[in-house]
matplotlib code that plots the C-alpha trace (Angstrom):
import matplotlib.pyplot as plt

x = [113.8, 117.5, 120.4, 121.8, 118.6, 118.4, 121.6, 121.5, 118.4, 119.5, 123.0, 123.8, 121.0, 119.5, 120.5, 123.7, 124.7, 123.5, 125.9, 128.5, 130.3, 130.5, 133.1, 131.6, 132.8, 130.2, 129.3, 126.0, 125.7, 121.7, 121.3, 123.3, 123.3, 119.7, 121.2, 124.9, 126.0, 129.0, 130.4, 134.1, 133.6, 137.3, 138.5, 141.6, 143.2, 142.1, 139.1, 136.6, 134.0, 133.7, 131.4, 128.5, 125.4, 123.0, 125.7, 126.3, 122.6, 122.0, 124.9, 123.3, 126.5, 124.4, 122.9, 126.5, 127.6, 125.0, 125.1, 128.8, 129.1, 131.6, 133.1, 133.9, 132.4, 133.2, 130.5, 130.6, 126.9, 126.3, 123.4, 124.7, 122.9, 123.9, 127.1, 126.5, 130.2, 130.1, 132.6, 133.6, 132.3, 135.5, 134.5, 137.1, 136.5, 137.0, 139.9, 139.4, 136.4, 136.8, 135.7, 137.6, 136.5, 135.9, 133.3, 134.0, 133.9, 132.8, 135.0, 133.9, 135.7, 137.8, 140.1, 143.7, 146.5, 148.0, 145.1, 145.7, 149.5, 148.5, 146.5, 149.2, 152.0, 149.7, 149.2, 152.6, 153.0, 153.0, 149.1, 148.2, 150.8, 149.1, 145.7, 146.9, 148.1, 145.0, 143.0, 144.8, 144.8, 141.0, 140.7, 142.9, 140.9, 137.6, 139.1, 140.6, 137.4, 135.8, 138.3, 137.7, 133.7, 134.5, 136.4, 134.5, 131.3, 133.3, 134.0, 130.5, 129.2, 131.7]
y = [119.7, 121.2, 119.0, 122.1, 122.6, 119.1, 118.9, 121.9, 120.4, 117.1, 117.0, 120.4, 121.0, 117.6, 114.8, 114.2, 117.8, 117.9, 119.2, 119.5, 122.5, 122.4, 124.6, 125.3, 127.0, 128.2, 130.7, 130.1, 132.4, 133.1, 129.4, 128.7, 132.3, 131.1, 128.2, 129.9, 131.4, 132.8, 134.2, 134.7, 136.7, 135.9, 138.3, 138.2, 136.2, 138.2, 138.2, 141.1, 140.6, 138.2, 137.7, 136.2, 136.2, 138.1, 140.7, 141.4, 141.7, 144.4, 146.0, 145.8, 143.8, 141.0, 142.8, 144.3, 140.6, 139.2, 142.0, 141.4, 138.9, 136.1, 136.2, 132.7, 132.8, 130.7, 129.4, 128.1, 126.3, 125.2, 123.8, 125.3, 127.9, 131.5, 132.2, 134.9, 136.5, 139.3, 140.1, 143.0, 142.8, 143.5, 145.3, 145.8, 147.4, 145.1, 145.9, 145.5, 144.0, 140.9, 138.5, 134.9, 133.2, 134.1, 133.5, 130.3, 130.8, 128.3, 127.8, 127.0, 125.5, 122.6, 121.1, 122.1, 119.8, 121.3, 119.8, 116.6, 116.6, 117.6, 114.8, 112.6, 114.0, 113.8, 110.1, 109.3, 107.8, 104.1, 104.0, 106.1, 103.5, 100.7, 102.2, 102.7, 99.4, 97.4, 99.7, 98.9, 95.5, 95.1, 96.7, 94.2, 91.3, 92.6, 93.2, 89.5, 88.1, 90.2, 88.4, 85.0, 85.2, 86.8, 83.7, 81.2, 82.4, 82.6, 78.6, 77.7, 79.3, 78.1]
z = [146.4, 145.7, 146.7, 148.6, 150.6, 151.2, 152.4, 154.8, 156.2, 156.9, 157.0, 158.9, 161.2, 161.8, 164.3, 162.5, 163.5, 167.3, 169.6, 167.0, 165.3, 161.7, 159.6, 156.2, 153.1, 150.8, 148.2, 148.8, 152.1, 151.9, 152.0, 154.9, 156.8, 158.4, 160.5, 161.1, 164.3, 163.4, 159.9, 158.5, 155.4, 153.4, 150.0, 148.6, 151.0, 154.0, 156.6, 155.4, 158.3, 161.0, 164.4, 165.6, 162.5, 165.1, 165.7, 162.1, 161.2, 164.1, 162.8, 159.1, 157.7, 156.4, 153.6, 152.6, 152.7, 150.9, 147.9, 147.4, 144.6, 144.1, 147.5, 149.4, 153.1, 155.8, 158.1, 161.3, 161.7, 165.1, 166.8, 170.0, 172.1, 171.3, 172.6, 175.9, 175.2, 173.3, 170.3, 168.3, 165.0, 162.1, 159.3, 156.7, 153.5, 150.8, 148.4, 144.5, 143.1, 145.8, 142.8, 143.4, 140.4, 136.9, 134.6, 132.6, 128.6, 126.1, 123.4, 120.1, 116.9, 116.7, 119.7, 119.4, 119.0, 122.0, 124.0, 122.8, 123.3, 126.8, 127.3, 126.2, 128.1, 131.4, 131.0, 129.0, 126.0, 126.6, 127.6, 124.6, 122.4, 123.8, 123.0, 119.7, 119.2, 120.5, 118.0, 115.1, 116.2, 116.4, 113.0, 111.5, 113.1, 111.5, 108.1, 108.4, 109.5, 106.6, 104.1, 105.2, 104.9, 101.6, 100.5, 102.3, 100.4, 97.2, 97.5, 98.4, 95.5, 93.0]

ax = plt.figure().add_subplot(projection="3d")
ax.plot(x, y, z, "-o")
ax.set_aspect("equal")
plt.show()
């Protein structure tokens, strides 16, 4: 079973969520929509659509929300009865592409020295100096042990 499906089934609709209102921020709208009561669709820092899922579905907006790729959706998942109040459904056309996350690119080749310097600056110089000093100390101890073993075996053979 997929982890997200397990969380929706056990945490968001199970005994843990009974008689509670849960606000969930997700990109997985198709997974959470069946158990949702209210939907707020965000894009470019603005509310694009909002309303009860039942009202949005009647207006055909759920299909539009599912088709839009990369939008952050805030879902209010609730085990409460459907609200009897009637709210207007806001439908604001998205500006631009509405994409909030860029596709991750894979870098190939060696790591630039600038990347290492960023790590050193982030941690500070002391931990790095301590680490390098400790590595050198371990290396010297190993060399010393090898020289000591070599001298000891030389004495026993002569």
